C-alpha positions, 0 to 999 in steps of 0.5 A: 500500500502506497504511503499517504503523503502530507500536503504542505499545509498538513505538515505545517499543522502537524509540526506546529510550523508555518507554510512560509517556513517550509517553503523557505526550507525547500528553497534553500535545500534544507527540506525538499518535498518527496513529491509534487502533485498536479499544479506543483503542490508539495507532498511530504513523506514520513521521512520528510516529517522526521527530518523536519523534527530534526531541524526543529530540534537543532534550531531550538538549541540555537543552531543556524540553518546552515549549521543544521544542514551541515549536521544533518549531512553527518551520521555522527556528531561531536558530543562537545558540539551538542553539549555547548549548544545545550549549555547555551540554551540552558543559560538563555532559558534561565535568563528568561526565567529570571525575567519572568520572575521579576515581572511576577514580583512587579505585578505582586508589588502593584497588587499590594499597592492598590489592595486597600483601594476600592476604586482606582484612578486608571491614569494613576495606576498606569503611571505607577505600574510604568514607573515600576517597570521603568525602574526595574529596567534602569536600576543599574543606573541608580543602584549606587545612589545612597540614601535614595528610594532605589536602596530601600528594602522591599518592605520599605519600598512597598510602604513608600509606593503605597504612601505616594499612591495615596498622596496622588489619589488625595490630590486628585480628590481635592481638585475634583471636589474643588478645594482651594490650594490653601485649604486645610486639607490641601496644606496638611497633604502638602506637609505630609508629602514634603515630610515623606520625601525629606525622610527618604531622598538625599538632602541635595536632591530634595528641593522641598520635595515637589518639582513636577512640571507641566511638560513632565510625562513621568507624572500621573497628574493633569495640568490642573492638578499640577497647578493646584499642587504648585499653588498649595506648595507656595502657600505652605512655604510662605506660611513656613517662612 
């Protein structure tokens, strides 16, 4: 009984690859179909399928298509060549594993920040999450700065982020409820913000704690809220002066 051959579409589906890849392998001579049917459509045998599995296995280990072609031309290969490839792939996967774990930790951190909030301002949520991701990607640039928030323990940093999430939430609430910048609520909040920043930020970086700009995309406040904050700060400093 003649062996049933697979069409290129069937082979692509069975091997979890693409028709485009199979056509490319054919064009470069890495995997030629056994036969063609009318109209030039490719037909693949079981042996072709096995060769494709070998290609996919070696590609998974990081071998180039050119290297794969050379390896498949041999019956035996050097053990050290495969060991090197396995070690390289292992290091690659471990790095990916570490990246995934960092992402999980970031998500847990964000969840803990908002855990006691019933309603969340979406702009504020996205700002804090973005800040967490940005810091993780750029931490090497700041890790040598002493007495800064980049050197807090995980517990201290969580408390810091929760505090500032609450500060920004309260600012937005004050503006939405049309409080005056010199109101008791606004002045108490400004005092808490400045006090909190001065506890954690090095003296040369403090600048009285608040320095948001209308053009600063790295903040969660609207222009109206920034203006409110600046005025509240001015009133606070005038009273202190």
